[in-house]
TIRO-2110 file (N, C-alpha, C; in Angstrom, 1 decimal):
// TIRO-2110
-23.7, -1.4, -11.6, N, 1, A
-22.5, -2.1, -12.1, CA, 1, A
-22.6, -3.4, -12.3, C, 1, A
-22.2, -3.7, -13.4, N, 2, A
-22.4, -5.4, -13.8, CA, 2, A
-21.2, -6.3, -13.3, C, 2, A
-20.1, -5.7, -13.1, N, 3, A
-19.1, -7.0, -12.4, CA, 3, A
-18.0, -6.8, -12.7, C, 3, A
-17.3, -8.0, -12.9, N, 4, A
-15.8, -7.9, -13.3, CA, 4, A
-15.8, -8.0, -14.6, C, 4, A
-15.0, -6.8, -15.0, N, 5, A
-14.3, -6.6, -16.5, CA, 5, A
-15.7, -5.4, -16.8, C, 5, A
-16.4, -4.4, -16.3, N, 6, A
-17.4, -3.8, -16.7, CA, 6, A
-16.9, -2.5, -16.4, C, 6, A
-17.8, -1.6, -17.4, N, 7, A
-16.9, -0.3, -17.5, CA, 7, A
-16.9, 0.4, -16.1, C, 7, A
-17.8, 0.0, -15.3, N, 8, A
-18.4, 0.4, -14.0, CA, 8, A
-16.8, 0.0, -12.9, C, 8, A
-16.8, -0.9, -12.9, N, 9, A
-15.5, -1.6, -12.1, CA, 9, A
-14.3, -0.9, -12.6, C, 9, A
-14.0, -0.7, -13.9, N, 10, A
-13.0, 0.1, -14.1, CA, 10, A
-12.5, 1.6, -13.9, C, 10, A
-13.9, 2.2, -14.0, N, 11, A
-14.0, 3.4, -13.4, CA, 11, A
-13.7, 3.4, -11.8, C, 11, A
-14.3, 2.5, -11.3, N, 12, A
-13.7, 2.2, -9.9, CA, 12, A
-12.5, 2.2, -9.2, C, 12, A
-11.8, 1.3, -10.1, N, 13, A
-10.2, 1.4, -10.0, CA, 13, A
-9.6, 2.3, -10.0, C, 13, A
-9.5, 3.0, -11.3, N, 14, A
-9.3, 4.0, -11.7, CA, 14, A
-9.8, 5.3, -10.3, C, 14, A
-10.8, 5.5, -9.4, N, 15, A
-11.2, 6.3, -8.4, CA, 15, A
-10.0, 5.8, -7.3, C, 15, A
-10.2, 4.3, -7.2, N, 16, A
-9.4, 3.7, -5.9, CA, 16, A
-7.7, 4.4, -6.5, C, 16, A
-7.8, 4.6, -7.5, N, 17, A
-5.9, 4.9, -7.5, CA, 17, A
-5.6, 6.0, -7.1, C, 17, A
-6.7, 6.9, -7.1, N, 18, A
-6.4, 8.6, -6.6, CA, 18, A
-6.9, 8.5, -5.3, C, 18, A
-7.3, 7.7, -4.9, N, 19, A
-7.8, 7.8, -3.3, CA, 19, A
-8.8, 6.4, -3.0, C, 19, A
-7.7, 5.6, -2.0, N, 20, A
-8.1, 4.4, -1.9, CA, 20, A
-9.6, 4.3, -0.8, C, 20, A
-10.2, 3.4, -1.2, N, 21, A
-11.5, 3.6, -1.1, CA, 21, A
-12.6, 4.1, -1.6, C, 21, A
-11.8, 5.0, -2.8, N, 22, A
-13.2, 5.7, -3.6, CA, 22, A
-13.9, 4.9, -4.3, C, 22, A
-13.3, 4.1, -4.7, N, 23, A
-13.8, 2.9, -5.6, CA, 23, A
-14.8, 2.3, -4.9, C, 23, A
-14.4, 1.6, -3.9, N, 24, A
-15.7, 0.9, -3.3, CA, 24, A
-16.8, 1.8, -3.1, C, 24, A
-16.6, 3.0, -2.4, N, 25, A
-17.9, 4.0, -2.3, CA, 25, A
-18.5, 3.9, -3.3, C, 25, A
-18.0, 4.0, -4.7, N, 26, A
-18.9, 4.8, -5.9, CA, 26, A
-19.6, 3.1, -6.2, C, 26, A
-19.0, 1.6, -5.6, N, 27, A
-19.6, 0.2, -6.4, CA, 27, A
-20.7, 0.3, -4.9, C, 27, A
-21.0, 1.3, -4.1, N, 28, A
-21.9, 1.0, -3.0, CA, 28, A
-21.3, 0.3, -1.6, C, 28, A
-20.5, 0.0, -1.5, N, 29, A
-19.9, -0.5, -0.3, CA, 29, A
-19.0, 0.2, 0.7, C, 29, A
-19.9, 1.1, 1.7, N, 30, A
-19.1, 2.1, 2.5, CA, 30, A
-18.3, 1.6, 3.4, C, 30, A
-18.8, 0.0, 4.2, N, 31, A
-18.1, -0.1, 4.8, CA, 31, A
-16.4, -0.6, 4.6, C, 31, A
-16.3, -1.2, 3.5, N, 32, A
-15.2, -1.8, 2.6, CA, 32, A
-14.5, -0.2, 2.2, C, 32, A
-15.1, 0.8, 2.0, N, 33, A
-14.5, 1.9, 1.5, CA, 33, A
-13.7, 2.5, 2.6, C, 33, A
-14.5, 2.5, 3.9, N, 34, A
-13.7, 3.2, 5.2, CA, 34, A
-12.6, 2.2, 5.5, C, 34, A
-12.6, 1.1, 5.7, N, 35, A
-11.7, -0.1, 5.8, CA, 35, A
-10.3, 0.5, 4.9, C, 35, A
-10.8, 0.4, 3.6, N, 36, A
-9.4, 0.7, 3.2, CA, 36, A
-8.6, 2.3, 3.0, C, 36, A
-9.9, 3.1, 3.1, N, 37, A
-9.4, 4.3, 3.5, CA, 37, A
-8.5, 4.4, 4.5, C, 37, A
-9.2, 4.0, 5.6, N, 38, A
-8.2, 3.9, 7.1, CA, 38, A
-7.2, 3.1, 7.2, C, 38, A
-7.0, 2.1, 6.6, N, 39, A
-5.6, 1.4, 6.8, CA, 39, A
-4.8, 1.9, 5.8, C, 39, A
-5.3, 2.5, 4.6, N, 40, A
-4.1, 3.3, 3.7, CA, 40, A
-3.4, 4.7, 4.5, C, 40, A
-4.5, 5.2, 5.2, N, 41, A
-3.9, 6.3, 5.7, CA, 41, A
-2.8, 5.9, 6.9, C, 41, A
-3.4, 4.9, 7.6, N, 42, A
-2.4, 4.7, 9.1, CA, 42, A
-1.2, 3.8, 8.4, C, 42, A
-0.9, 3.3, 7.6, N, 43, A
0.0, 2.5, 6.8, CA, 43, A
1.1, 3.6, 6.2, C, 43, A
0.5, 4.6, 5.4, N, 44, A
1.2, 6.0, 4.9, CA, 44, A
2.1, 6.2, 5.8, C, 44, A
1.5, 6.3, 6.9, N, 45, A
2.6, 6.8, 7.9, CA, 45, A
4.0, 6.4, 8.2, C, 45, A
3.8, 5.2, 7.7, N, 46, A
5.4, 4.4, 7.7, CA, 46, A
5.5, 3.9, 6.3, C, 46, A
5.1, 4.3, 5.3, N, 47, A
5.5, 4.3, 4.2, CA, 47, A
5.1, 2.9, 3.8, C, 47, A
4.1, 2.3, 4.5, N, 48, A
3.9, 1.0, 3.6, CA, 48, A
2.4, 1.1, 3.1, C, 48, A
2.0, 2.6, 3.0, N, 49, A
0.4, 2.5, 2.4, CA, 49, A
0.0, 1.9, 1.1, C, 49, A
1.0, 2.0, 0.3, N, 50, A
0.8, 1.4, -1.0, CA, 50, A
0.4, 0.1, -1.1, C, 50, A
0.7, -0.9, -0.5, N, 51, A
0.0, -2.0, -0.4, CA, 51, A
-1.5, -1.8, -0.2, C, 51, A
-1.8, -1.3, 0.8, N, 52, A
-3.1, -1.1, 0.9, CA, 52, A
-4.0, -0.3, -0.6, C, 52, A
-3.2, 0.4, -0.8, N, 53, A
-3.6, 1.3, -2.3, CA, 53, A
-3.4, 0.3, -3.3, C, 53, A
-2.9, -0.5, -3.5, N, 54, A
-3.0, -1.5, -4.5, CA, 54, A
-4.1, -2.8, -4.3, C, 54, A
-4.3, -2.9, -2.9, N, 55, A
-4.9, -3.8, -2.8, CA, 55, A
-6.6, -2.9, -3.2, C, 55, A
-6.6, -1.8, -3.0, N, 56, A
-8.2, -1.3, -3.0, CA, 56, A
-7.9, -1.1, -4.4, C, 56, A
-7.3, -0.8, -5.6, N, 57, A
-7.5, -0.7, -6.9, CA, 57, A
-7.9, -1.9, -7.2, C, 57, A
-7.2, -3.2, -6.9, N, 58, A
-7.3, -4.2, -7.5, CA, 58, A
-8.9, -5.1, -7.0, C, 58, A
-9.2, -4.8, -5.5, N, 59, A
-10.6, -5.4, -5.2, CA, 59, A
-11.5, -4.3, -6.0, C, 59, A
-11.4, -3.1, -6.2, N, 60, A
-12.4, -2.4, -6.7, CA, 60, A
-12.6, -3.0, -8.7, C, 60, A
-11.6, -3.3, -9.0, N, 61, A
-11.4, -3.7, -10.0, CA, 61, A
-12.1, -5.1, -10.3, C, 61, A
-11.8, -5.8, -9.6, N, 62, A
-12.2, -7.6, -9.7, CA, 62, A
-13.4, -7.8, -8.8, C, 62, A
-14.0, -7.0, -8.6, N, 63, A
-15.2, -7.2, -7.6, CA, 63, A
-16.8, -7.6, -8.4, C, 63, A
-16.9, -8.5, -7.9, N, 64, A
-18.5, -9.0, -8.5, CA, 64, A
-19.7, -8.7, -7.6, C, 64, A
-21.2, -8.6, -8.1, N, 65, A
-22.0, -8.1, -7.2, CA, 65, A
-22.3, -9.7, -6.7, C, 65, A
-22.8, -9.4, -5.6, N, 66, A
-23.8, -11.1, -5.4, CA, 66, A
-25.0, -11.1, -5.9, C, 66, A
-25.5, -11.9, -6.7, N, 67, A
-26.9, -11.9, -7.3, CA, 67, A
-27.7, -12.9, -6.4, C, 67, A
-27.3, -13.5, -5.1, N, 68, A
-28.4, -14.0, -4.6, CA, 68, A
-29.0, -13.3, -3.7, C, 68, A
END
């Protein structure tokens, strides 16, 4: 995945739209994927999971890999 605005990030954002954290997993960030998934699952219990769901989508879409 090349970075911000790339087709890979668009696919990751679409994946996170359906399942929070799936986009991060596709980008090779399993810890962040687990954080997004668990937070969304916990907050959907009180109907506030949409906040994490949106954060997951934006995080996948705007992520740029470290080049250092």
